[in-house]
C-alpha positions as a printed NumPy array, in Angstrom:
array([[ -0.348, -55.542, -31.138],
       [ -2.993, -52.923, -32.451],
       [ -5.342, -53.767, -28.838],
       [ -2.282, -52.81 , -26.944],
       [ -1.696, -50.109, -28.941],
       [ -5.392, -49.141, -27.771],
       [ -5.177, -49.937, -24.562],
       [ -1.631, -47.074, -24.901],
       [ -3.679, -44.453, -26.816],
       [ -6.681, -45.028, -24.113],
       [ -4.029, -45.035, -20.994],
       [ -2.323, -41.907, -22.403],
       [ -5.985, -40.752, -23.378],
       [ -6.55 , -41.055, -19.426],
       [ -3.732, -39.008, -18.257],
       [ -4.047, -36.323, -20.288],
       [ -7.639, -35.976, -19.359],
       [ -6.77 , -36.918, -15.339],
       [ -3.696, -33.771, -16.241],
       [ -6.273, -31.397, -17.901],
       [ -8.494, -31.661, -14.697],
       [ -6.609, -31.028, -11.785],
       [ -5.633, -28.069, -14.258],
       [ -8.954, -27.119, -14.979],
       [ -9.541, -27.357, -10.914],
       [ -7.253, -24.927,  -9.951],
       [ -8.523, -21.672,  -8.806],
       [ -6.422, -18.453, -11.666],
       [ -6.258, -15.983,  -9.98 ],
       [ -4.644, -12.605, -12.035],
       [ -2.644,  -9.126, -10.212],
       [ -2.49 ,  -5.98 , -11.93 ],
       [  0.424,  -3.854, -11.726],
       [  1.348,  -0.514, -11.966],
       [  5.098,  -0.5  , -12.508],
       [  6.901,  -3.768, -13.048],
       [  7.669,  -5.828,  -9.897],
       [ 11.434,  -5.27 ,  -9.49 ],
       [ 13.485,  -5.237,  -6.08 ],
       [ 11.353,  -1.932,  -4.75 ],
       [  8.898,   0.214,  -3.744],
       [  4.613,  -0.627,  -3.719],
       [  4.611,  -2.694,  -7.172],
       [  7.539,  -5.465,  -5.771],
       [  5.242,  -5.287,  -2.634],
       [  2.483,  -6.468,  -4.296],
       [  4.644,  -9.21 ,  -6.222],
       [  6.166, -10.415,  -2.626],
       [  2.427, -11.022,  -1.468],
       [  1.395, -12.84 ,  -4.73 ],
       [  4.318, -14.962,  -4.314],
       [  3.335, -15.734,  -0.38 ],
       [ -0.12 , -16.495,  -1.723],
       [  1.115, -18.886,  -4.439],
       [  3.611, -20.699,  -2.026],
       [  0.762, -20.588,   0.221],
       [ -1.736, -22.589,  -1.297],
       [  0.602, -24.718,  -3.726],
       [ -1.185, -26.092,  -6.52 ],
       [ -4.822, -25.678,  -4.984],
       [ -4.147, -22.088,  -6.991],
       [ -2.402, -20.971, -10.541],
       [ -1.579, -17.244, -10.478],
       [ -0.478, -14.563, -13.018],
       [  0.616, -10.888, -13.253],
       [  0.21 ,  -7.894, -15.852],
       [  2.733,  -5.328, -15.407],
       [  3.337,  -1.771, -16.909],
       [ -0.214,  -1.081, -17.403],
       [ -1.633,   2.756, -16.869],
       [ -4.164,   3.588, -14.259],
       [ -6.794,   5.048, -16.666],
       [ -9.635,   3.788, -18.924],
       [ -7.524,   0.942, -21.026],
       [ -6.663,  -0.705, -17.752],
       [-10.31 ,  -2.107, -18.16 ],
       [ -8.756,  -4.182, -21.606],
       [ -6.398,  -5.417, -19.435],
       [ -9.101,  -7.049, -16.695],
       [-10.909,  -8.124, -19.028],
       [ -8.25 ,  -9.959, -20.578],
       [ -7.899, -11.673, -17.377],
       [-11.595, -12.567, -17.149],
       [-10.999, -14.47 , -20.323],
       [ -7.446, -16.405, -19.667],
       [-10.27 , -17.659, -17.114],
       [ -9.208, -16.039, -13.965],
       [-11.933, -16.255, -11.076],
       [-10.181, -13.884,  -8.975],
       [ -8.658, -10.509, -10.129],
       [ -6.796,  -8.004,  -8.292],
       [ -5.679,  -4.455,  -9.028],
       [ -3.253,  -3.167,  -7.4  ],
       [ -3.323,   0.981,  -7.659],
       [ -5.678,   3.503,  -6.994],
       [ -6.104,   4.584, -10.072],
       [ -7.637,   0.824, -11.465],
       [-11.084,   1.992,  -9.297],
       [-13.681,   2.836, -12.296],
       [-11.879,   0.479, -14.665],
       [-12.483,  -2.782, -12.283],
       [-15.848,  -1.84 , -11.039],
       [-16.835,  -1.629, -14.825],
       [-15.498,  -5.207, -15.636],
       [-16.978,  -6.527, -12.004],
       [-20.448,  -5.42 , -13.412],
       [-19.823,  -7.797, -16.482],
       [-19.049, -10.342, -14.977],
       [-20.807, -11.372, -12.448],
       [-19.72 , -14.967, -11.996],
       [-15.262, -13.621, -11.276],
       [-14.346, -11.451,  -8.395],
       [-12.308,  -8.499,  -8.592],
       [-10.203,  -7.222,  -5.019],
       [ -9.192,  -3.217,  -5.763],
       [ -6.259,  -2.588,  -2.646],
       [ -6.836,   1.243,  -2.23 ],
       [ -9.658,   2.258,  -3.773],
       [-13.806,   2.593,  -2.074],
       [-15.903,   1.877,  -4.663],
       [-17.409,  -1.846,  -4.581],
       [-19.832,  -4.394,  -5.499],
       [-21.533,  -7.538,  -5.105],
       [-18.385,  -9.219,  -6.521],
       [-15.68 ,  -6.42 ,  -6.063],
       [-14.605,  -5.811,  -2.782],
       [-11.626,  -3.573,  -1.585],
       [ -8.62 ,  -3.546,   0.337],
       [ -6.065,  -1.565,   1.442],
       [ -3.118,  -1.122,   4.691],
       [ -3.282,   2.033,   7.385],
       [ -0.088,   3.245,   6.015],
       [ -0.605,   6.723,   7.647],
       [  0.613,   4.766,  10.912],
       [  3.795,   4.212,   9.759],
       [  3.501,   7.658,   8.875],
       [  2.85 ,   8.526,  12.581],
       [  6.581,   6.781,  13.746],
       [  8.318,   8.54 ,  11.252],
       [  7.098,  12.318,  12.261],
       [  8.053,  10.731,  16.045],
       [ 11.631,   9.874,  14.711],
       [ 12.393,  12.75 ,  12.402],
       [ 10.972,  15.632,  15.424],
       [ 13.572,  13.808,  17.172],
       [ 16.148,  13.621,  14.534],
       [ 15.99 ,  16.736,  12.692],
       [ 18.392,  19.635,  12.828],
       [ 17.218,  22.574,  10.912],
       [ 13.304,  21.445,  12.375],
       [ 12.819,  21.496,   8.979],
       [ 11.136,  18.601,   6.93 ],
       [ 10.671,  17.546,   3.21 ],
       [  7.206,  16.013,   1.623],
       [  6.835,  14.064,  -1.028],
       [  3.437,  14.277,  -2.73 ],
       [  2.162,  11.962,  -4.747],
       [ -1.119,  12.886,  -5.602],
       [ -3.486,  15.663,  -3.25 ],
       [ -6.408,  12.776,  -2.084],
       [ -7.003,  11.429,   1.251],
       [ -4.66 ,   8.24 ,   1.23 ],
       [ -2.058,  10.802,   1.319],
       [ -3.308,  13.621,   2.997],
       [ -3.976,  11.49 ,   6.177],
       [ -0.037,  10.371,   5.45 ],
       [  1.312,  14.031,   5.666],
       [ -0.913,  14.513,   8.191],
       [ -0.48 ,  11.711,  10.77 ],
       [  3.825,  12.479,  10.364],
       [  2.634,  15.776,  11.301],
       [  0.702,  14.649,  14.787],
       [  3.784,  12.752,  15.444],
       [  6.061,  14.952,  14.583],
       [  4.813,  17.905,  16.565],
       [  4.182,  15.567,  19.686],
       [  7.733,  15.32 ,  20.118],
       [  9.117,  18.674,  17.994],
       [  7.058,  21.982,  17.852],
       [  9.266,  23.55 ,  16.541],
       [  9.446,  21.608,  13.418],
       [  7.267,  22.382,  10.407],
       [  7.409,  19.947,   7.271],
       [  7.488,  21.208,   3.603],
       [  5.047,  19.246,   0.62 ],
       [  5.658,  19.634,  -2.867],
       [  3.811,  16.914,  -5.221],
       [  5.249,  15.392,  -7.449],
       [  1.694,  14.163,  -9.316],
       [  2.677,  10.852,  -9.657],
       [  3.507,   7.21 ,  -7.619],
       [  6.601,   6.536,  -9.536],
       [  8.77 ,   8.612, -11.194],
       [ 12.036,   8.643, -10.144],
       [ 13.619,  12.337, -11.966],
       [ 10.902,  13.871, -10.385],
       [ 11.38 ,  12.036,  -7.213],
       [ 15.108,  13.29 ,  -6.859],
       [ 13.915,  16.638,  -8.268],
       [ 11.71 ,  17.502,  -5.392],
       [ 14.08 ,  15.998,  -2.87 ],
       [ 17.366,  18.437,  -4.304],
       [ 13.593,  21.265,  -4.011],
       [ 13.232,  20.451,  -0.326],
       [ 17.426,  19.928,   0.622],
       [ 18.01 ,  23.405,  -0.843],
       [ 14.843,  24.564,   1.263],
       [ 16.491,  23.197,   4.698],
       [ 15.507,  20.791,   4.703],
       [ 17.195,  17.342,   6.365],
       [ 14.825,  14.932,   6.8  ],
       [ 13.363,  13.61 ,   3.946],
       [  9.824,  11.851,   3.632],
       [  7.582,  10.027,   0.675],
       [  4.628,   8.737,  -0.796],
       [  6.267,   7.838,  -3.894],
       [  6.858,   5.035,  -5.284],
       [ 11.304,   4.583,  -5.97 ],
       [ 13.686,   5.341,  -3.972],
       [ 15.357,   7.961,  -5.744],
       [ 14.657,  10.346,  -2.826],
       [ 16.303,   8.69 ,  -0.739],
       [ 19.502,   8.561,  -3.153],
       [ 18.909,  11.894,  -2.978],
       [ 19.232,  12.147,   0.709],
       [ 22.688,   9.935,   0.952],
       [ 24.186,  12.345,  -1.504],
       [ 23.443,  15.493,   0.406],
       [ 24.373,  14.047,   4.142],
       [ 20.714,  13.954,   5.072],
       [ 17.781,  11.453,   6.226],
       [ 14.439,   9.791,   5.125],
       [ 12.112,   6.931,   4.646],
       [ 11.89 ,   4.214,   2.656],
       [  8.646,   3.827,   1.292],
       [  6.137,   0.398,   0.783],
       [  9.477,  -1.976,   0.967],
       [ 12.531,  -2.174,   3.03 ],
       [ 15.   ,   0.52 ,   1.09 ],
       [ 18.072,   0.102,   2.747],
       [ 20.214,  -1.129,  -0.143],
       [ 19.645,   2.039,  -2.068],
       [ 20.599,   4.326,   0.391],
       [ 22.182,   2.964,   4.008],
       [ 23.342,   5.85 ,   5.409],
       [ 19.957,   7.276,   4.574],
       [ 17.664,   5.164,   5.813],
       [ 16.288,   5.547,   8.935],
       [ 13.703,   3.299,   8.121],
       [ 11.016,   1.861,   6.014],
       [  6.507,   1.589,   6.415],
       [  6.517,  -2.222,   4.969],
       [  3.726,  -2.917,   2.607],
       [  2.699,  -6.498,   3.875],
       [  0.102,  -7.713,   1.77 ],
       [ -0.052, -11.69 ,   1.924],
       [ -1.901, -12.45 ,   4.16 ],
       [ -4.917,  -9.869,   2.656],
       [ -3.946, -12.134,  -0.409],
       [ -4.197, -15.442,   1.673],
       [ -7.034, -14.549,   3.499],
       [ -9.212, -13.241,   0.538],
       [ -8.769, -16.258,  -1.627],
       [ -9.078, -18.536,   0.687],
       [-13.195, -16.603,   1.83 ],
       [-13.496, -18.004,  -2.273],
       [-12.326, -21.446,  -1.674],
       [-14.46 , -22.071,   0.917],
       [-17.81 , -20.189,  -1.218],
       [-18.376, -17.387,   1.166],
       [-17.407, -14.823,  -1.533],
       [-21.348, -14.407,  -2.254],
       [-23.343, -11.112,  -2.052],
       [-24.714, -11.606,   1.083],
       [-23.865,  -9.446,   4.17 ],
       [-21.799, -10.802,   7.249],
       [-17.807, -10.355,   8.129],
       [-16.793, -12.952,   5.814],
       [-19.127, -11.655,   2.86 ],
       [-16.224, -11.179,  -0.178],
       [-17.187,  -7.946,  -1.343],
       [-16.74 ,  -5.731,   1.836],
       [-13.497,  -3.622,   2.772],
       [-10.182,  -4.469,   4.621],
       [ -7.808,  -1.481,   6.704],
       [ -5.61 ,  -2.912,   8.406],
       [ -1.861,  -1.704,   9.857],
       [  0.54 ,  -2.121,  12.282],
       [ -2.078,  -4.652,  14.566],
       [ -2.518,  -6.9  ,  12.302],
       [  1.043,  -7.262,  10.556],
       [ -0.223,  -5.506,   7.532],
       [  1.882,  -2.876,   7.659],
       [  5.648,  -3.488,   9.654],
       [  8.634,  -1.201,  10.544],
       [ 11.793,  -2.035,   9.298],
       [ 14.781,  -2.148,  11.385],
       [ 15.946,   1.586,  13.06 ],
       [ 19.037,   2.943,  11.667],
       [ 21.218,   5.589,  11.292],
       [ 19.569,   6.96 ,  14.974],
       [ 21.068,   7.458,  18.448],
       [ 18.687,   4.229,  20.421],
       [ 17.199,   6.83 ,  22.519],
       [ 15.726,   7.504,  19.256],
       [ 14.725,   3.885,  18.474],
       [ 13.372,   3.137,  22.244],
       [ 10.604,   6.246,  21.599],
       [  9.936,   4.732,  17.802],
       [  9.455,   1.728,  18.826],
       [  6.758,   2.916,  21.318],
       [  4.711,   4.608,  19.337],
       [  4.973,   1.744,  16.89 ],
       [  4.003,  -0.792,  20.063],
       [  1.406,   2.622,  21.22 ],
       [ -0.326,   1.924,  17.827],
       [ -0.596,  -1.66 ,  17.373],
       [ -2.306,  -1.915,  20.877],
       [ -4.426,   0.761,  20.516],
       [ -3.697,   2.752,  22.859],
       [ -2.516,   5.738,  21.151],
       [ -5.025,   7.007,  18.624],
       [ -3.204,   8.809,  15.948],
       [ -5.678,  11.718,  15.148],
       [ -7.041,  12.315,  18.854],
       [ -8.406,  15.473,  19.966],
       [ -7.855,  18.818,  20.498],
       [ -6.614,  18.969,  16.146],
       [ -6.507,  21.366,  15.018],
       [ -5.543,  22.47 ,  10.832],
       [ -2.6  ,  24.617,   9.701],
       [ -4.803,  28.022,   8.824],
       [ -5.572,  27.304,  12.895],
       [ -9.36 ,  26.301,  13.188],
       [-10.313,  23.233,  14.966],
       [-11.422,  20.58 ,  13.794],
       [-11.792,  17.698,  16.245],
       [-12.855,  18.985,  19.978],
       [-10.619,  17.28 ,  22.892],
       [-11.475,  13.262,  23.656],
       [-12.858,  12.842,  20.843],
       [-11.222,  10.285,  18.203],
       [-11.736,  10.998,  13.924],
       [-13.819,   8.073,  12.482],
       [-13.114,   6.54 ,   9.108],
       [-14.708,   8.215,   7.103],
       [-13.011,  11.561,   8.903],
       [ -9.578,  10.136,   7.47 ],
       [-11.023,   9.222,   4.093],
       [-12.391,  12.887,   4.038],
       [ -9.296,  14.837,   4.975],
       [ -9.38 ,  17.944,   2.255],
       [ -6.628,  20.166,   5.131],
       [ -3.094,  19.801,   6.523],
       [ -3.399,  19.714,   9.867],
       [ -0.942,  22.165,  12.392],
       [  2.898,  21.593,  11.792],
       [  2.177,  21.153,   7.418],
       [  2.79 ,  24.155,   5.529],
       [  1.071,  25.61 ,   2.628],
       [ -2.525,  24.622,   0.959],
       [ -3.188,  21.121,  -0.269],
       [ -4.194,  22.227,  -4.242],
       [ -7.217,  21.432,  -6.142]])
């Protein structure tokens, strides 16, 4: 009996060790979220991407996330906790996490970090982004063909280049079909604040806007638009269910392919600090042509408008339509891009001006 018990104990210990080893062999991947995942917007889109990542690799990886992490220095504490939990890949999913991510990355050279929408990199810290402005050009085309007042309202989050790119791309699309229309911008100074977003939408509607766009995260703007009988666009995820009569379409962020590609590099051992296209710590910036940005179904518009929107989408995807191709003037009448020239990525990230069609000045 004693031998049987000893053998049974050894067998159970072996099974436990096998389970532990299998668990240890999994690549642990952590995510830092600005808000809770919910069912809409920026963080929800990242959560969909995380789920796609987990489904793709199955038992090879183990993913986890921390939600409602404020931007700023305290984010470093959360990132360090994910390191301490054994995560070897950590995605931080908002612009304000850039400095904390860089700081923790330098402290932990054996961990791979990926900062979403930032521009600072290290040997073990990559950056990834989506060309959100491409969808906003198509929004501008639809707005220009839909508006009756020729006044478009736009909710800005923060006056950083990424947001300014979107406003200017929207204006380029708008003016490509309607030279009389212009954009009024209200800065909310938040990525997610439903009360401020709703209040800003009400102000813009009161000033005559009959189409609204946003670089904020909640459906509050669209819900306000629906109550007022005006139209608008969703952001980051499809917001049709929140405002079925108001939404024209949403620009949907498709993070899954990016997360899968980055984690595959780690599994393939291609995250070293060497140079080359497979180098982990590079920068990825893709858009409609790579399905990183997807436009939801065109609704609440005439078929003729949807046809022109689709033509714009297809042109961007194929590369035949260059959104920022000269001649291009700022809204003060100064030539910022000569005819025949195309603004490169450096120029996009250096945008500190509004183009023609946008009212006012960028806040300091």
